[in-house]
Residue frames as qw, qx, qy, qz and C-alpha x, y, z in Angstrom:
[[0.208, 0.675, -0.695, 0.136, -49.11, 13.53, 30.15],
 [0.870, -0.088, -0.481, -0.053, -48.33, 9.89, 30.87],
 [0.565, -0.747, 0.287, -0.201, -47.30, 8.97, 34.37],
 [0.762, -0.318, 0.531, 0.192, -45.16, 5.99, 33.33],
 [0.151, 0.574, -0.621, -0.512, -42.73, 5.35, 30.51],
 [0.894, 0.239, -0.128, -0.357, -43.60, 2.72, 27.91],
 [0.866, -0.238, 0.405, 0.169, -41.93, -0.67, 27.78],
 [0.272, 0.774, -0.485, -0.304, -38.74, -0.72, 25.71],
 [0.979, 0.180, -0.093, 0.015, -37.20, -3.58, 23.80],
 [0.441, -0.710, 0.512, 0.200, -33.72, -4.91, 24.43],
 [0.667, 0.573, -0.447, -0.164, -31.19, -6.27, 21.99],
 [0.159, -0.504, 0.820, -0.221, -29.65, -8.54, 24.61],
 [0.597, -0.057, 0.739, -0.306, -30.07, -12.29, 24.85],
 [0.800, 0.498, 0.167, -0.290, -30.46, -13.12, 21.16],
 [0.089, 0.669, -0.693, -0.251, -26.98, -14.26, 20.18],
 [0.913, 0.165, -0.278, -0.247, -26.88, -17.56, 18.24],
 [0.795, -0.463, 0.383, 0.077, -25.10, -20.55, 19.71],
 [0.069, 0.658, -0.668, -0.341, -21.72, -21.44, 18.21],
 [0.906, 0.251, -0.141, -0.312, -21.69, -24.38, 15.78],
 [0.673, -0.492, 0.539, 0.122, -18.30, -25.83, 16.86],
 [0.795, 0.605, -0.042, 0.010, -16.87, -25.87, 13.34],
 [0.006, -0.832, 0.554, 0.025, -13.25, -26.52, 12.40],
 [0.597, 0.342, -0.724, 0.038, -10.62, -29.24, 12.31],
 [0.806, -0.487, 0.109, -0.319, -11.25, -31.96, 14.91],
 [0.890, -0.224, 0.272, 0.291, -8.34, -34.32, 14.10],
 [0.105, 0.891, -0.321, -0.302, -5.13, -32.65, 12.93],
 [0.725, 0.546, -0.419, -0.016, -2.46, -33.90, 10.52],
 [0.284, 0.445, -0.780, 0.335, -0.31, -36.69, 11.92],
 [0.474, -0.179, 0.621, -0.598, -2.96, -37.86, 14.39],
 [0.038, 0.084, 0.985, 0.144, -4.71, -41.24, 14.26],
 [0.560, 0.064, 0.005, -0.826, -8.31, -41.54, 13.05],
 [0.363, 0.102, 0.920, -0.110, -10.66, -44.49, 13.43],
 [0.001, -0.339, -0.759, -0.556, -13.40, -45.40, 10.93],
 [0.199, -0.757, -0.591, -0.195, -16.22, -42.85, 11.17],
 [0.406, -0.541, -0.236, 0.698, -14.25, -40.24, 13.13],
 [0.256, 0.939, 0.222, 0.062, -15.05, -36.67, 12.16],
 [0.661, 0.006, 0.046, 0.749, -11.95, -34.92, 10.84],
 [0.081, -0.009, 0.055, 0.995, -13.36, -31.51, 9.78],
 [0.140, 0.719, 0.657, -0.177, -16.68, -29.77, 10.34],
 [0.195, -0.173, 0.258, 0.930, -17.18, -26.96, 7.83],
 [0.441, 0.693, 0.366, -0.437, -19.66, -24.77, 6.00],
 [0.570, 0.756, -0.240, -0.214, -19.09, -25.29, 2.29],
 [0.968, 0.098, -0.004, 0.233, -16.21, -27.24, 0.80],
 [0.118, -0.916, 0.382, 0.019, -13.16, -25.50, 2.29],
 [0.277, -0.425, 0.855, 0.107, -11.40, -28.88, 2.54],
 [0.758, 0.262, -0.360, -0.477, -12.03, -31.47, -0.16],
 [0.880, -0.268, 0.373, -0.123, -12.06, -35.23, 0.50],
 [0.238, 0.619, -0.723, -0.193, -9.02, -37.24, -0.52],
 [0.566, 0.128, -0.810, -0.082, -8.10, -40.92, -0.17],
 [0.428, -0.247, -0.828, 0.265, -10.02, -43.01, 2.44],
 [0.038, 0.269, 0.397, -0.877, -12.18, -40.04, 3.41],
 [0.052, 0.575, 0.742, 0.342, -15.86, -39.28, 2.74],
 [0.045, -0.060, 0.109, -0.991, -17.89, -36.07, 2.82],
 [0.100, 0.479, 0.818, -0.303, -21.36, -35.79, 4.38],
 [0.161, 0.725, 0.550, 0.382, -24.34, -33.78, 3.17],
 [0.232, -0.965, -0.105, 0.067, -23.42, -30.95, 5.57],
 [0.478, 0.764, -0.354, 0.253, -19.81, -31.02, 4.19],
 [0.619, -0.636, 0.447, -0.112, -18.47, -32.85, 7.27],
 [0.593, 0.500, -0.630, -0.021, -15.36, -34.84, 6.36],
 [0.762, -0.434, 0.407, -0.254, -14.98, -38.18, 8.13],
 [0.082, -0.483, 0.856, 0.165, -12.63, -41.17, 7.96],
 [0.865, 0.161, -0.224, -0.420, -13.66, -44.19, 5.84],
 [0.878, 0.060, -0.414, 0.233, -10.66, -46.24, 7.04],
 [0.623, -0.752, 0.031, 0.212, -8.42, -46.18, 10.09],
 [0.740, 0.292, 0.012, 0.606, -5.03, -44.50, 9.74],
 [0.373, -0.417, -0.104, 0.823, -3.05, -41.27, 9.99],
 [0.278, 0.886, 0.346, -0.135, -4.68, -38.00, 8.88],
 [0.497, -0.108, 0.295, 0.809, -2.84, -35.97, 6.24],
 [0.252, 0.877, 0.242, -0.329, -3.61, -32.45, 4.99],
 [0.494, -0.136, 0.460, 0.725, -2.16, -31.30, 1.65],
 [0.343, 0.705, 0.030, -0.620, -2.63, -28.80, -1.17],
 [0.520, 0.121, 0.725, 0.435, -2.99, -29.72, -4.81],
 [0.200, 0.319, -0.258, -0.890, -3.67, -27.78, -8.01],
 [0.449, 0.402, 0.796, -0.061, -7.01, -28.58, -9.59],
 [0.063, 0.091, 0.511, 0.852, -8.39, -27.56, -12.97],
 [0.357, 0.387, 0.430, -0.734, -11.61, -25.56, -12.95],
 [0.601, 0.498, 0.625, -0.028, -14.37, -26.07, -15.53],
 [0.391, 0.911, 0.032, -0.128, -13.23, -23.05, -17.55],
 [0.797, 0.453, -0.183, 0.356, -9.62, -24.29, -17.85],
 [0.038, -0.787, 0.403, -0.466, -8.07, -22.21, -15.07],
 [0.704, -0.094, -0.642, 0.288, -6.18, -23.86, -12.21],
 [0.326, -0.734, 0.224, -0.552, -6.32, -23.13, -8.49],
 [0.213, 0.232, -0.862, 0.397, -4.90, -24.60, -5.30],
 [0.723, -0.416, -0.244, -0.495, -7.31, -26.69, -3.24],
 [0.227, -0.458, 0.749, -0.421, -6.91, -28.14, 0.26],
 [0.779, -0.025, -0.557, -0.286, -7.41, -31.88, 0.61],
 [0.520, -0.468, 0.602, -0.386, -7.69, -34.27, 3.58],
 [0.781, 0.169, -0.569, -0.196, -6.78, -37.96, 3.39],
 [0.716, -0.503, 0.436, -0.210, -6.22, -40.91, 5.71],
 [0.565, 0.502, -0.652, -0.059, -3.28, -43.24, 4.99]]
């Protein structure tokens, strides 16, 4: 019979760090050139006028102005339509 118990593993201490996703500049606020407006995973918000999208789907301002969020119907490749969220800077 063993005199000591064996080492056990723990599930603590392995939580991933948060990625700080979400809207950084809201509608009606001013944005300068290059300011990040939305950080996202996938294309939840699509780029509109005076806005560009990065390779990690980050949306940033291409010109200075006021940020505007809006919805618009878009046509899918199979002919159906759906509402999509857009971000623009005016």
